C-alpha positions in Angstrom: 129.2 118.3 41.7 131.6 116.6 39.6 131.0 117.8 36.3 131.7 115.4 33.0 134.0 116.0 30.8 133.8 113.9 26.6 136.8 112.6 26.0 136.5 114.3 22.6 136.1 118.2 24.2 139.4 116.9 26.7 141.4 116.0 24.1 140.9 119.2 21.9 141.4 121.0 26.1 145.2 119.0 26.2 145.5 119.9 22.7 144.8 123.3 22.6 146.7 123.8 26.2 150.2 121.9 24.5 149.9 124.3 21.1 149.8 127.0 23.3 152.4 126.6 26.2 154.9 125.5 22.7 153.3 128.9 20.3 154.9 131.0 24.1 158.1 129.2 24.0 158.6 129.5 20.6 157.5 133.6 20.5 159.9 134.1 23.4 162.8 131.8 22.1 163.0 134.4 18.9 161.9 137.6 21.1 165.4 136.5 22.9 167.2 135.9 20.0 166.8 138.9 18.0 167.4 140.8 21.7 170.4 138.8 22.6 171.9 139.3 18.8 171.1 143.5 19.1 173.0 143.7 22.0 175.8 141.8 20.4 176.3 144.0 17.5 176.0 146.7 20.2 178.9 146.3 22.4 180.0 143.6 20.7 179.8 144.0 16.6 182.8 143.6 14.4 184.1 146.8 13.0 183.6 147.0 9.1 186.9 147.2 7.5 
C-alpha cells in the first residue's frame, strides 16, 4: 500500500526537518563553545595582574 503525501504536507515536513537539524547544530555549537571556554579559563586562563 502506497501512502499519498500532499505536496503542501511534504514541504512542511521537509521544512520542519531542516529547521530541526539547524536547531540541533546551533544548540551544540553554543554548548561546546561555552564548555571549551570554561575549560580554557580553568586550565589556561590569564592571571589577573
